[in-house]
Each structure stands twice: as structure tokens, then as C-alpha cells.
VOPAGU-2260 file (C-alpha; in pm, 1 decimal, decimal comma):
REM VOPAGU-2260
SITE   aa  ch    i         X         Y         Z
SITE  MET   A    0    7504,4    9428,4    9242,9
SITE  TYR   A    1    7530,9    9080,2    9394,0
SITE  ILE   A    2    7152,7    9060,4    9437,8
SITE  PHE   A    3    7109,2    9161,2    9073,3
SITE  LEU   A    4    7355,0    8890,6    8968,2
SITE  ILE   A    5    7166,4    8625,2    9164,4
SITE  HIS   A    6    6840,7    8744,8    9007,0
SITE  ARG   A    7    6992,8    8706,0    8660,6
SITE  GLN   A    8    7094,8    8351,2    8749,7
SITE  ALA   A    9    6743,6    8267,7    8871,3
SITE  VAL   A   10    6604,3    8381,7    8536,8
SITE  ARG   A   11    6871,2    8179,8    8357,2
SITE  ILE   A   12    6784,8    7864,2    8552,5
SITE  THR   A   13    6416,4    7902,1    8457,7
SITE  VAL   A   14    6509,9    7934,2    8091,1
SITE  VAL   A   15    6739,0    7632,4    8124,8
SITE  LEU   A   16    6460,8    7412,7    8257,3
SITE  LEU   A   17    6239,1    7500,9    7961,1
SITE  ALA   A   18    6523,9    7453,8    7713,5
SITE  SER   A   19    6618,4    7121,8    7872,6
SITE  VAL   A   20    6266,2    6985,5    7828,2
SITE  GLY   A   21    6269,2    7088,4    7463,6
SITE  ALA   A   22    6614,5    6939,1    7406,4
SITE  HIS   A   23    6512,2    6603,6    7552,1
SITE  ILE   A   24    6212,4    6595,3    7317,6
SITE  LEU   A   25    6435,4    6671,0    7018,9
SITE  ARG   A   26    6693,0    6402,9    7106,1
SITE  ALA   A   27    6537,7    6093,3    6953,5
SITE  GLN   A   28    6838,3    5859,2    6958,3
SITE  PRO   A   29    6952,5    5668,4    7269,4
SITE  GLN   A   30    7198,5    5841,1    7498,8
SITE  VAL   A   31    7507,5    5711,4    7674,3
SITE  PRO   A   32    7448,9    5716,6    8050,8
SITE  VAL   A   33    7667,5    5961,3    8240,5
SITE  PRO   A   34    7767,2    5934,1    8609,8
SITE  GLU   A   35    7473,5    6140,3    8737,8
SITE  ASP   A   36    7234,4    5891,8    8574,4
SITE  TYR   A   37    7367,2    5626,0    8813,0
SITE  LEU   A   38    7423,8    5859,1    9108,0
SITE  PRO   A   39    7121,4    6089,1    9167,3
SITE  ALA   A   40    7304,2    6274,1    9445,3
SITE  LEU   A   41    7563,8    6384,2    9190,3
SITE  GLN   A   42    7288,4    6532,5    8973,1
SITE  ASP   A   43    7167,3    6740,3    9268,7
SITE  ILE   A   44    7522,9    6860,2    9334,6
SITE  ILE   A   45    7569,2    6965,8    8970,1
SITE  GLU   A   46    7238,3    7153,7    8960,4
SITE  THR   A   47    7322,8    7335,0    9282,6
SITE  ALA   A   48    7672,2    7416,4    9159,5
SITE  MET   A   49    7536,4    7575,7    8842,8
SITE  GLN   A   50    7356,7    7831,6    9060,5
SITE  GLN   A   51    7616,6    7908,6    9326,1
SITE  SER   A   52    7953,5    7770,4    9219,3
SITE  PRO   A   53    8215,6    8049,8    9237,1
SITE  GLN   A   54    8346,4    7944,9    8896,5
SITE  MET   A   55    8002,5    7962,7    8735,3
SITE  LEU   A   56    7924,0    8299,2    8897,4
SITE  MET   A   57    8250,1    8425,5    8750,6
SITE  HIS   A   58    8155,5    8292,5    8405,3
SITE  TYR   A   59    7808,7    8449,9    8434,6
SITE  ALA   A   60    7969,2    8787,9    8509,6
SITE  GLU   A   61    8208,0    8751,2    8215,4
SITE  SER   A   62    7913,9    8663,0    7990,1
SITE  ASP   A   63    7730,5    8977,0    8099,6
SITE  ALA   A   64    8045,1    9179,7    8024,3
SITE  GLU   A   65    8052,9    9037,3    7671,1
SITE  ASP   A   66    7692,5    9151,2    7625,6
SITE  GLY   A   67    7810,4    9503,5    7703,1
SITE  ASP   A   68    8090,8    9474,2    7447,8
SITE  LEU   A   69    7837,0    9367,5    7183,8
SITE  ILE   A   70    7621,7    9673,7    7252,9
SITE  ALA   A   71    7929,3    9893,5    7219,1
SITE  GLY   A   72    8023,9    9719,2    6894,1
SITE  LYS   A   73    7682,3    9788,1    6740,7
SITE  SER   A   74    7693,9   10157,7    6826,3
SITE  GLY   A   75    7892,1   10244,7    6510,6
SITE  ARG   A   76    7584,8   10227,4    6287,1
SITE  LEU   A   77    7366,5   10440,2    6517,8
SITE  PRO   A   78    7343,5   10821,8    6513,1
SITE  SER   A   79    7556,0   11020,5    6756,2
SITE  LEU   A   80    7461,1   11343,1    6931,8
SITE  ARG   A   81    7730,4   11586,6    7039,5
SITE  ALA   A   82    7706,1   11918,2    7218,3
SITE  TRP   A   83    7957,0   12194,6    7282,4
SITE  GLY   A   84    7914,2   12514,9    7472,3
SITE  GLN   A   85    8083,4   12782,5    7677,8
SITE  PHE   A   86    7985,6   13079,8    7886,3
SITE  VAL   A   87    8261,0   13334,0    7951,1
SITE  ARG   A   88    8302,4   13679,6    8097,5
SITE  SER   A   89    8524,8   13879,2    7864,0
SITE  ARG   A   90    8710,3   14209,8    7920,3
SITE  GLU   A   91    8810,9   14421,8    7620,0
SITE  GLN   A   92    9013,0   14745,3    7596,1
SITE  ARG   A   93    8980,6   14897,1    7247,1
SITE  ASN   A   94    9214,2   15164,0    7101,8
SITE  ASP   A   95    8934,9   15296,0    6876,7
SITE  ASN   A   96    8713,2   15381,0    7173,3
SITE  ALA   A   97    8934,2   15612,8    7377,3
SITE  GLY   A   98    9075,7   15329,0    7578,9
SITE  VAL   A   99    8740,9   15233,7    7726,6
SITE  VAL   A  100    8744,9   14899,3    7901,3
SITE  GLN   A  101    8429,5   14694,8    7840,4
SITE  THR   A  102    8325,9   14380,9    8026,9
SITE  ASP   A  103    8063,9   14148,5    7879,5
SITE  ASN   A  104    7919,6   13800,0    7924,9
SITE  LYS   A  105    7916,8   13582,5    7614,6
SITE  GLY   A  106    7766,8   13238,0    7556,7
SITE  ASN   A  107    7830,1   13009,9    7260,1
SITE  TYR   A  108    7710,3   12657,5    7193,6
SITE  ASP   A  109    7671,2   12398,9    6920,1
SITE  LEU   A  110    7440,9   12093,5    6913,6
SITE  ARG   A  111    7499,5   11841,1    6634,0
SITE  ILE   A  112    7359,3   11502,2    6537,1
SITE  SER   A  113    7530,6   11285,5    6278,2
SITE  GLN   A  114    7440,2   10957,5    6112,1
SITE  PRO   A  115    7690,8   10746,3    5918,4
SITE  VAL   A  116    7571,4   10715,1    5557,9
SITE  PHE   A  117    7842,9   10556,5    5345,5
SITE  TYR   A  118    8159,4   10394,3    5481,6
SITE  TRP   A  119    8222,2   10135,0    5207,3
SITE  GLY   A  120    8075,7    9860,1    5429,0
SITE  ALA   A  121    8332,6    9914,2    5704,6
SITE  ILE   A  122    8074,3    9984,5    5975,1
SITE  SER   A  123    7868,9    9676,4    5884,6
SITE  ARG   A  124    8182,6    9463,5    5899,9
SITE  ASP   A  125    8276,8    9613,4    6237,8
SITE  VAL   A  126    7929,8    9530,4    6372,2
SITE  ARG   A  127    7957,3    9179,2    6228,0
SITE  ASN   A  128    8295,6    9133,8    6397,9
SITE  ALA   A  129    8146,2    9248,9    6728,0
SITE  LYS   A  130    7876,5    8982,4    6689,7
SITE  LEU   A  131    8139,0    8719,5    6601,4
SITE  LEU   A  132    8349,6    8812,4    6904,4
SITE  HIS   A  133    8038,0    8785,2    7119,8
SITE  ASP   A  134    7967,2    8441,0    6972,6
SITE  LEU   A  135    8325,9    8336,6    7048,8
SITE  ALA   A  136    8274,8    8448,0    7409,2
SITE  GLU   A  137    7951,7    8246,6    7430,2
SITE  GLY   A  138    8141,5    7945,0    7298,6
SITE  ARG   A  139    8403,7    7987,3    7570,1
SITE  TYR   A  140    8120,9    8013,9    7822,8
SITE  ARG   A  141    7966,3    7684,7    7703,2
SITE  ARG   A  142    8303,2    7510,7    7713,9
SITE  ALA   A  143    8365,7    7648,5    8062,3
SITE  TYR   A  144    8026,8    7515,9    8175,0
SITE  LEU   A  145    8105,8    7166,7    8047,2
SITE  GLU   A  146    8453,1    7178,3    8201,2
SITE  VAL   A  147    8300,0    7257,7    8540,8
SITE  VAL   A  148    8049,0    6971,1    8501,5
SITE  HIS   A  149    8326,2    6729,6    8398,5
SITE  GLU   A  150    8543,3    6841,1    8689,4
SITE  ILE   A  151    8256,1    6788,8    8934,8
SITE  ARG   A  152    8192,2    6441,8    8793,1
SITE  GLY   A  153    8559,7    6345,5    8813,4
SITE  THR   A  154    8606,8    6480,7    9164,8
SITE  TYR   A  155    8292,8    6305,9    9292,0
SITE  LEU   A  156    8398,3    5971,6    9143,0
SITE  LEU   A  157    8748,6    6008,1    9284,2
SITE  LEU   A  158    8591,5    6073,9    9624,2
SITE  ILE   A  159    8433,2    5728,6    9608,7
SITE  ILE   A  160    8768,9    5570,5    9525,5
SITE  ARG   A  161    8944,3    5765,0    9801,6
SITE  LYS   A  162    8681,9    5646,1   10048,6
SITE  GLN   A  163    8746,0    5285,4    9944,7
SITE  GLN   A  164    9120,9    5337,5    9970,5
SITE  MET   A  165    9079,8    5475,0   10320,7
SITE  ALA   A  166    8871,6    5168,9   10414,5
SITE  LEU   A  167    9143,5    4939,7   10276,2
SITE  ALA   A  168    9413,3    5135,0   10460,4
SITE  GLN   A  169    9209,2    5109,9   10781,0
SITE  MET   A  170    9175,0    4733,6   10734,1
SITE  ARG   A  171    9549,6    4692,9   10685,0
SITE  LEU   A  172    9627,2    4917,3   10980,5
SITE  ASP   A  173    9394,3    4714,9   11206,1
SITE  GLU   A  174    9564,0    4397,7   11089,0
SITE  ALA   A  175    9908,1    4546,8   11159,1
SITE  GLU   A  176    9795,3    4652,6   11508,4
SITE  GLU   A  177    9667,0    4302,3   11581,0
SITE  ARG   A  178    9988,6    4148,4   11450,8
SITE  LEU   A  179   10194,1    4378,3   11674,3
SITE  GLU   A  180    9987,2    4290,7   11980,4
SITE  ARG   A  181   10009,6    3922,2   11897,5
SITE  THR   A  182   10388,6    3942,2   11858,5
SITE  ARG   A  183   10424,5    4122,6   12190,7
SITE  ARG   A  184   10224,0    3850,6   12362,9
SITE  GLN   A  185   10441,4    3585,7   12199,6
SITE  LEU   A  186   10750,7    3766,4   12325,9
SITE  THR   A  187   10652,1    3700,3   12687,3
SITE  SER   A  188   10609,2    3332,2   12613,8
SITE  ALA   A  189   10936,1    3310,3   12417,7
SITE  GLY   A  190   10739,3    3255,9   12100,4
SITE  ALA   A  191   10886,3    3568,2   11940,1
SITE  SER   A  192   11206,2    3770,8   11964,4
SITE  GLU   A  193   11271,9    4139,5   12014,5
SITE  ALA   A  194   11353,1    4162,6   11644,6
SITE  ASP   A  195   11009,3    4022,5   11562,1
SITE  VAL   A  196   10848,3    4294,4   11774,0
SITE  ILE   A  197   11059,3    4566,3   11611,9
SITE  ASN   A  198   10967,3    4441,0   11263,9
SITE  ALA   A  199   10599,5    4431,2   11361,5
SITE  GLU   A  200   10626,1    4791,3   11484,8
SITE  PHE   A  201   10787,8    4894,7   11157,0
SITE  HIS   A  202   10505,7    4730,1   10964,9
SITE  ARG   A  203   10243,1    4898,8   11183,9
SITE  ASP   A  204   10406,7    5238,3   11132,5
SITE  GLU   A  205   10416,9    5185,8   10755,3
SITE  GLU   A  206   10048,1    5103,5   10751,8
SITE  LEU   A  207    9976,4    5403,9   10975,1
SITE  ILE   A  208   10151,7    5631,4   10726,3
SITE  ASP   A  209    9948,7    5479,5   10441,7
SITE  TRP   A  210    9630,0    5534,6   10641,5
SITE  GLU   A  211    9720,4    5898,8   10715,0
SITE  GLU   A  212    9787,9    5956,2   10344,9
SITE  ALA   A  213    9455,0    5798,8   10250,9
SITE  VAL   A  214    9268,8    6018,1   10501,9
SITE  ALA   A  215    9452,8    6331,6   10383,2
SITE  SER   A  216    9372,2    6250,5   10019,9
SITE  LEU   A  217    9004,0    6199,2   10099,3
SITE  GLU   A  218    8989,3    6526,3   10293,1
SITE  GLN   A  219    9153,3    6709,8   10005,0
SITE  TYR   A  220    8895,2    6585,6    9756,5
SITE  ARG   A  221    8608,8    6663,0    9994,4
SITE  SER   A  222    8732,5    7022,0   10025,2
SITE  SER   A  223    8795,8    7049,0    9650,1
SITE  LEU   A  224    8440,9    6941,3    9567,9
SITE  ALA   A  225    8293,6    7187,5    9818,6
SITE  ARG   A  226    8505,4    7471,2    9681,3
SITE  LEU   A  227    8421,6    7378,7    9322,2
SITE  THR   A  228    8046,1    7356,0    9378,4
SITE  GLY   A  229    7999,2    7624,8    9642,4
SITE  THR   A  230    7830,5    7369,9    9869,8
SITE  ASP   A  231    7902,6    7228,0   10214,1
SITE  VAL   A  232    8166,0    6958,5   10255,0
SITE  LEU   A  233    8012,3    6613,6   10209,1
SITE  THR   A  234    8001,5    6392,5   10516,0
SITE  TYR   A  235    8149,9    6042,1   10495,5
SITE  GLU   A  236    7798,7    5899,6   10495,6
SITE  GLU   A  237    7700,5    6112,7   10192,9
SITE  ILE   A  238    7985,4    5969,0    9984,9
SITE  PRO   A  239    7869,8    5646,3    9813,4
SITE  ASP   A  240    8063,0    5328,7    9893,6
SITE  THR   A  241    8076,1    5229,7    9526,4
SITE  TYR   A  242    7912,6    5299,3    9193,8
SITE  PRO   A  243    7734,8    5051,9    8969,8
SITE  GLU   A  244    7880,8    4842,3    8693,5
SITE  LEU   A  245    7876,9    4982,7    8341,3
SITE  ASP   A  246    7720,4    4837,5    8029,1
SITE  VAL   A  247    8017,0    4915,6    7805,1
SITE  GLU   A  248    7883,0    4701,1    7520,6
SITE  SER   A  249    7564,6    4907,3    7486,7
SITE  ASP   A  250    7767,3    5224,5    7531,3
SITE  ALA   A  251    8000,3    5121,5    7248,8
SITE  THR   A  252    7714,2    5104,1    6998,4
SITE  ILE   A  253    7584,1    5449,8    7086,5
SITE  LEU   A  254    7932,4    5603,9    7102,3
SITE  ALA   A  255    8015,1    5459,3    6761,0
SITE  SER   A  256    7698,1    5614,5    6616,4
SITE  TYR   A  257    7797,4    5954,3    6759,8
SITE  ALA   A  258    8144,4    5926,3    6605,0
SITE  ALA   A  259    8007,9    5809,0    6267,2
SITE  LYS   A  260    7760,4    6097,0    6252,3
SITE  PHE   A  261    8030,8    6347,5    6337,9
SITE  LEU   A  262    8286,0    6209,5    6091,0
SITE  ALA   A  263    8026,8    6207,7    5810,5
SITE  GLN   A  264    8024,3    6588,7    5807,1
SITE  GLU   A  265    8213,8    6777,3    5540,2
SITE  MET   A  266    8310,1    7035,4    5800,9
SITE  PRO   A  267    8307,5    6935,5    6170,8
SITE  ASP   A  268    8032,2    7109,5    6363,8
SITE  ASN   A  269    8156,8    7158,4    6715,8
SITE  GLU   A  270    8259,0    7453,1    6928,7
SITE  ALA   A  271    8626,0    7425,9    6838,9
SITE  MET   A  272    8561,4    7438,1    6463,9
SITE  ARG   A  273    8298,2    7710,2    6487,9
SITE  ALA   A  274    8551,6    7925,1    6674,6
SITE  VAL   A  275    8808,3    7873,6    6395,2
SITE  ILE   A  276    8553,1    7968,4    6126,7
SITE  LYS   A  277    8450,4    8280,1    6318,3
SITE  ARG   A  278    8813,4    8387,6    6360,3
SITE  LEU   A  279    8863,9    8341,4    5983,8
SITE  GLU   A  280    8566,1    8566,7    5908,3
SITE  ILE   A  281    8693,4    8826,3    6153,9
SITE  SER   A  282    9030,4    8828,1    5975,5
SITE  GLN   A  283    8859,1    8865,7    5639,0
SITE  ASN   A  284    8646,0    9158,5    5760,1
SITE  ARG   A  285    8949,6    9333,6    5906,8
SITE  LEU   A  286    9132,8    9288,4    5578,0
SITE  GLN   A  287    8844,2    9443,8    5383,3
SITE  ASN   A  288    8820,6    9735,6    5626,1
SITE  THR   A  289    9191,2    9801,8    5589,9
SITE  LYS   A  290    9155,5    9816,3    5210,0
SITE  VAL   A  291    8891,9   10093,7    5226,1
SITE  ARG   A  292    9047,8   10294,1    5507,4
SITE  LEU   A  293    9173,6   10578,3    5279,5
SITE  ARG   A  294    8849,4   10614,9    5087,5
SITE  PRO   A  295    8620,8   10911,3    5159,8
SITE  THR   A  296    8335,8   10858,2    5407,9
SITE  PHE   A  297    8009,0   11046,7    5439,0
SITE  ASP   A  298    7772,3   11130,8    5725,6
SITE  ALA   A  299    7432,9   11300,0    5735,8
SITE  ILE   A  300    7444,7   11589,3    5980,5
SITE  ALA   A  301    7201,4   11832,3    6136,4
SITE  GLY   A  302    7249,4   12084,2    6411,8
SITE  PHE   A  303    7183,1   12411,8    6584,3
SITE  SER   A  304    7440,2   12667,0    6706,0
SITE  GLN   A  305    7466,2   13008,0    6869,1
SITE  ASP   A  306    7755,2   13252,9    6863,6
SITE  GLU   A  307    7773,1   13584,0    7052,4
SITE  TYR   A  308    8011,7   13853,4    6932,8
SITE  ILE   A  309    8092,3   14221,7    6990,8
SITE  VAL   A  310    8016,9   14487,0    6724,2
SITE  GLY   A  311    8050,4   14866,0    6712,1
SITE  SER   A  312    8346,0   15099,9    6676,6
SITE  VAL   A  313    8255,2   15352,0    6945,3
SITE  VAL   A  314    7986,1   15189,9    7150,8
SITE  SER   A  315    8024,0   14811,3    7159,0
SITE  GLU   A  316    7731,8   14579,7    7197,3
SITE  ILE   A  317    7680,9   14202,8    7217,2
SITE  ARG   A  318    7495,0   14049,1    6928,1
SITE  THR   A  319    7374,3   13690,9    6894,4
SITE  ARG   A  320    7388,2   13482,4    6579,1
SITE  GLN   A  321    7189,4   13157,3    6575,8
SITE  SER   A  322    7192,9   12911,8    6291,0
SITE  SER   A  323    7056,8   12568,0    6207,8
SITE  TYR   A  324    7187,3   12338,0    5939,8
SITE  VAL   A  325    7131,3   12000,1    5775,1
SITE  GLY   A  326    7336,2   11827,8    5507,3
SITE  ILE   A  327    7612,5   11582,8    5423,7
SITE  SER   A  328    7957,9   11583,5    5576,3
SITE  GLY   A  329    8252,6   11414,3    5405,6
SITE  SER   A  330    8593,0   11308,4    5531,7
SITE  TRP   A  331    8890,8   11181,6    5331,9
SITE  ALA   A  332    9224,3   11070,1    5471,9
SITE  ILE   A  333    9438,7   11116,1    5160,5
SITE  PHE   A  334    9779,5   11014,8    5297,2
SITE  ASP   A  335    9858,5   10846,2    5628,8
SITE  GLY   A  336   10233,8   10797,7    5605,7
SITE  PHE   A  337   10201,2   10441,2    5470,1
SITE  ASP   A  338   10022,1   10331,1    5787,6
SITE  ARG   A  339    9748,9   10165,9    5577,3
SITE  LYS   A  340   10007,2    9992,5    5361,2
SITE  GLY   A  341   10167,5    9825,7    5664,0
SITE  ASP   A  342    9832,3    9730,4    5815,5
SITE  LEU   A  343    9714,1    9591,1    5481,3
SITE  LEU   A  344   10021,6    9371,2    5453,7
SITE  ALA   A  345    9973,4    9242,0    5809,3
SITE  ALA   A  346    9598,1    9184,6    5762,6
SITE  SER   A  347    9656,0    8993,0    5438,2
SITE  HIS   A  348    9904,0    8754,9    5598,4
SITE  ARG   A  349    9680,8    8705,5    5903,2
SITE  TYR   A  350    9390,6    8617,0    5674,7
SITE  GLU   A  351    9601,4    8362,5    5484,3
SITE  ALA   A  352    9722,7    8215,7    5814,5
SITE  ALA   A  353    9360,9    8190,2    5935,0
SITE  LYS   A  354    9264,9    7993,7    5619,9
SITE  ILE   A  355    9551,5    7749,2    5676,9
SITE  ASP   A  356    9457,9    7723,3    6045,3
SITE  MET   A  357    9100,2    7631,0    5950,8
SITE  GLN   A  358    9216,0    7340,7    5733,6
SITE  LEU   A  359    9461,6    7219,9    5997,1
SITE  ASN   A  360    9194,1    7232,9    6266,8
SITE  ARG   A  361    8943,8    7051,8    6046,8
SITE  ASP   A  362    9183,3    6758,9    6004,6
SITE  ALA   A  363    9293,4    6768,6    6371,1
SITE  ILE   A  364    8933,1    6762,2    6496,4
SITE  PHE   A  365    8845,1    6459,8    6283,4
SITE  ASP   A  366    9166,0    6286,7    6397,1
SITE  ARG   A  367    9083,8    6352,8    6759,3
SITE  VAL   A  368    8736,9    6201,8    6721,4
SITE  ARG   A  369    8893,8    5890,8    6567,0
SITE  LYS   A  370    9142,5    5877,9    6857,2
SITE  PHE   A  371    8854,8    5906,2    7103,9
SITE  GLY   A  372    8705,2    5596,5    6939,3
SITE  ARG   A  373    9026,5    5397,4    6976,2
SITE  ASP   A  374    9086,4    5510,0    7335,3
SITE  LEU   A  375    8729,6    5436,5    7441,8
SITE  LYS   A  376    8755,9    5086,7    7297,9
SITE  ILE   A  377    9074,4    5023,9    7498,9
SITE  MET   A  378    8922,0    5168,7    7816,2
SITE  ALA   A  379    8607,0    4959,2    7771,6
SITE  MET   A  380    8829,2    4650,3    7749,9
SITE  ALA   A  381    9008,0    4761,4    8067,0
SITE  VAL   A  382    8673,3    4804,0    8244,6
SITE  ASP   A  383    8563,6    4457,5    8137,6
SITE  LEU   A  384    8889,9    4301,8    8256,2
SITE  ALA   A  385    8883,0    4483,4    8590,5
SITE  ASP   A  386    8519,3    4383,9    8644,6
SITE  ARG   A  387    8591,6    4019,7    8571,5
SITE  ARG   A  388    8882,2    4022,5    8815,1
SITE  PHE   A  389    8658,0    4184,2    9073,8
SITE  GLU   A  390    8391,9    3917,6    9020,5
SITE  SER   A  391    8656,9    3649,4    9055,9
SITE  ALA   A  392    8778,0    3800,0    9384,8
SITE  ARG   A  393    8418,2    3826,3    9506,8
SITE  SER   A  394    8354,8    3459,8    9428,8
SITE  GLU   A  395    8678,7    3363,5    9602,4
SITE  TYR   A  396    8584,0    3568,1    9906,9
SITE  GLY   A  397    8237,4    3406,8    9923,2
SITE  TYR   A  398    8391,4    3060,4    9888,5
SITE  ILE   A  399    8643,4    3121,6   10168,7
SITE  ARG   A  400    8375,5    3260,3   10399,0
SITE  GLU   A  401    8169,5    2948,9   10337,5
SITE  GLN   A  402    8472,9    2736,7   10424,0
SITE  ALA   A  403    8528,7    2943,0   10740,1
SITE  SER   A  404    8169,0    2883,1   10847,2
SITE  ARG   A  405    8245,6    2509,8   10836,3
SITE  GLY   A  406    8575,5    2558,7   11018,8
SITE  ASP   A  407    8787,3    2479,0   10709,8
SITE  ALA   A  408    8939,3    2829,2   10674,0
SITE  SER   A  409    9107,4    3054,6   10929,7
SITE  ALA   A  410    9005,7    3410,4   11013,8
SITE  ARG   A  411    9337,5    3526,2   10867,9
SITE  ARG   A  412    9251,5    3365,9   10533,9
SITE  VAL   A  413    8909,1    3532,7   10536,7
SITE  ARG   A  414    9070,6    3867,0   10606,8
SITE  ASP   A  415    9323,3    3822,3   10326,0
SITE  ALA   A  416    9042,0    3739,1   10084,7
SITE  GLU   A  417    8844,6    4043,0   10198,3
SITE  GLU   A  418    9150,5    4262,5   10148,5
SITE  ALA   A  419    9206,3    4118,3    9801,7
SITE  LEU   A  420    8840,1    4178,4    9719,6
SITE  LEU   A  421    8863,5    4543,8    9824,2
SITE  ASP   A  422    9182,2    4580,0    9618,9
SITE  ARG   A  423    9006,7    4445,9    9309,4
SITE  GLN   A  424    8706,9    4666,0    9375,8
SITE  ILE   A  425    8928,1    4975,2    9382,4
SITE  ASP   A  426    9093,4    4865,8    9057,6
SITE  ALA   A  427    8751,3    4823,8    8898,1
SITE  GLN   A  428    8639,7    5166,7    9019,4
SITE  ARG   A  429    8955,8    5324,9    8880,6
SITE  ALA   A  430    8893,3    5166,0    8541,5
SITE  ARG   A  431    8532,8    5289,2    8544,6
SITE  GLN   A  432    8640,3    5638,1    8651,3
SITE  ASP   A  433    8895,9    5658,9    8368,3
SITE  TYR   A  434    8635,9    5532,4    8122,6
SITE  TRP   A  435    8374,4    5782,6    8238,6
SITE  ALA   A  436    8623,8    6069,1    8219,6
SITE  GLU   A  437    8701,5    5979,3    7857,4
SITE  VAL   A  438    8332,7    5936,7    7773,7
SITE  SER   A  439    8259,8    6282,0    7919,8
SITE  SER   A  440    8539,6    6438,7    7714,8
SITE  PHE   A  441    8417,8    6268,8    7397,3
SITE  LEU   A  442    8052,2    6360,9    7450,1
SITE  GLY   A  443    8147,5    6720,9    7516,5
SITE  TYR   A  444    8372,0    6731,4    7208,6
SITE  VAL   A  445    8103,5    6605,2    6969,1
SITE  GLU   A  446    7836,3    6798,5    7163,6
SITE  GLU   A  447    7629,7    6500,2    7271,5
SITE  ASP   A  448    7669,6    6544,1    7646,8
SITE  PRO   A  449    7325,3    6562,8    7815,2
SITE  ALA   A  450    7465,6    6840,2    8035,7
SITE  MET   A  451    7458,2    7069,0    7729,8
SITE  ASP   A  452    7079,5    7066,2    7751,9
SITE  ARG   A  453    7110,4    7245,0    8086,5
SITE  ILE   A  454    7357,3    7516,6    7990,4
SITE  PRO   A  455    7213,7    7850,2    8112,0
SITE  LEU   A  456    7131,5    8068,2    7812,7
SITE  THR   A  457    7292,2    8409,7    7771,8
SITE  TRP   A  458    7140,7    8720,2    7624,6
């Protein structure tokens, strides 16, 4: 079974590659870069995860199960073949034959094929609902795929930040260790007191705790990424030290065009809205089926049967009667104890609720896209501010190092500037990570994420 599942995934990946090429040809407008465009190693991790991630294997299995449900849903319009039979040994004692006991073997059977002919459209609506439910499952599968991709992106970017935080914690711990050693040396020369040593030890221990927390956080994210992708744990060397600056101004133009195109639609075309529309149609079909439940239905039937029976008043014998038949069979549930009446009332209200839900979702989806636009603008401003502060700290650090090379700045001042630079770098990376997370959510919501071109197809 597992080998079969892997084979299905290999076929899916081949189809994905062909579909991805076609999708890139069809996408004529510029695209917003996503993290894997800047970090090729992340792209390799995502592609590997789509083949062996435990979460994706689970979604593949669920997708295959939905295919089975669709086949079962379509079976209502196909003919059915039923057979019945028995072979018995009977013992009879008859009063009209002087109490003679007779033992015989008898075999009876019936073979029948039936084909639904007229069900007032109920079967067609049931098949349509099965297809709609299958489409809903495929939509959940696509959303699950994007959620896994977004989670991998976020975890990978947070790994970079955690690595920087560990480096900063290590720098501060080294400084605290040096300060403690320096204070202890000063104690012997009466340049420091016991209290100074105790305070230096407290400071060292605080920095040690911060360093342990930074290491533990990094290890947690390394394990999380490995578990999420089904790959080996990344080594420290495989984790990038930083990721490049973003061109938020160019991104803003493209993102605004995506939002404008989406908001120009009369009815939003994304997975969330398509699911609402499908659920509305399902409710409508169920309502119609409930209305015709008590109407007569007709099937075309054909069959062959055999019946063995005993005849004779004095001497009994087994005779066989075989018959074949073809015709129309009708069925009519005339009264069901008001069961249909209750179901009709419930189905009517559910259909009305589904219509209201569609309008509410339409407005909510458009509002969310507008909110994405406002949030992305704010986050782009935050990225720009954090980057400018980082550039300022980098200039300050370069200036102080130049002073130190001339003997005009102490090593302590250089270290403080380096620490401030790393602090600003982490702030900038956090702002970029938050921005990228929001961009990924927006692109997935309006279905412009390049990762959608690589979603494995289902059948």
C-alpha cells in the first residue's frame, strides 16, 4: 500500500512539472517575489517536502479517499445486479400419503438487473452533489497544500532570525564572561569589591540563561522544520545568516494590481467563495430532492428465476419452474408519517441560510482583501523603517571601526557598535519576515501565489 502511495505521488509530481510550465507561460503579468526566489535552498526544501512530508502524504491519502466517495456517489445512475438463491434439503410427512416421510433437495434462485428510469431528477441531483462534495474536498486539499508551503516558508525564515539571536546571545555572553574575569582580576588589585564580582556573576548568569533560551529556540525550529518537511535536521551551516533586502516599492505596485483585479469582480473568485457557492447548490439540490421524495419512481428490470416445488397427492415429485422477465417496476411511498414534511421544512431553512451566508461571505471576502492592502502598506513602511535603521547602525559600526584602526576608539566601543548592528539586523529581519508572511497569505487568498502552479493534481 505504501509503495502504491509513493507511486501515485511520483505520477503527481510529473503532472505538476508539466502544469507548472504551462502556468508560467499563461502568467503574463509580473509576480511578487516570494522567499524561495531569494533563497534557492528553501525552494529545494519545499519541493522535497511536497513528495515526502507527512502532512502532504496524509492529504494525498485523503484526496484518494474522496475519489472513492465520488465513484460511490455516481453509482446511483448505473444499473444494479442482484442475485438470490438457496439450496435446501427438505423433509415432508404428508397425511394424504399414508404418513410417508419424503426427503428431497430443492434449489431456488433469482437473478435480477435493474436500471433507474425516472426519479424526478433526484438521482441526477445526488450525482451532482457528489461531484460538488468532491470539488469541496479538492479545495480543502489545495488550501492545505498552500498552508504547508506557507508554514515551511515561515519556519525557515524564523530559523534565520533564531540563528542571529543565538549569535547575539553568544556575543553578550562572551562579553559578560570577559567582564567577570576582568572584575576578578581587579579584585586582587583592590580595583573592585566583592559586590562588584557578585554583580558581574549575576550579569553573566543572566546572559547565560538568555543564550540557553536562544539555543533551545533554534533547536526547536530546526526540529519543527524537519518534522514538517520529512527531511533531515538542517545543520547550522545550512541555515543562512541573513536574507536579502526587499524591494517593497515594486512589490506594492504588483500587489495593488492583484487587489484591484480581484475587487473588480462581481463575485469574488477564490477558494473560499467557490466553497460557499458549492454549499449553496448542495442545499438547493437537497431541497428539491426532498420535495419529490413521495412521488412514484420507476426502474427498468429484467431477470431470470428458478423455483422447485413438490407436486403429487400419492407419489410426490420435485418439479422445476424457470421464468425470465423484463419490464418496468414502480415504487410509491404514499405516506411516511410526516417525515418528508419535517425534512422539507429543515431543507428550506438551510437553503435560505445558505443564500444569506453567500452574501455575507461575498462582502467579508472583499473586505478582507481591502484589509490585506492596508496591512501590507503598514508592513512595507515598517520594513523600510527597520532597513533604514539597520543601514544607520551599519554606517555607525563602519565609522567606529575606522576610528579604532586609528586608535581613536576602544575595543569596547567597537563591540557595542557591533552588538547594536546585530540588534538592528534582527529587527530588520523580523520586519521582513512579518511582511513576507502577510504577502504569502494575501497571494494565497487571491490565488496569485506561484506555489499554486506546483500543486499536485488529483484525479
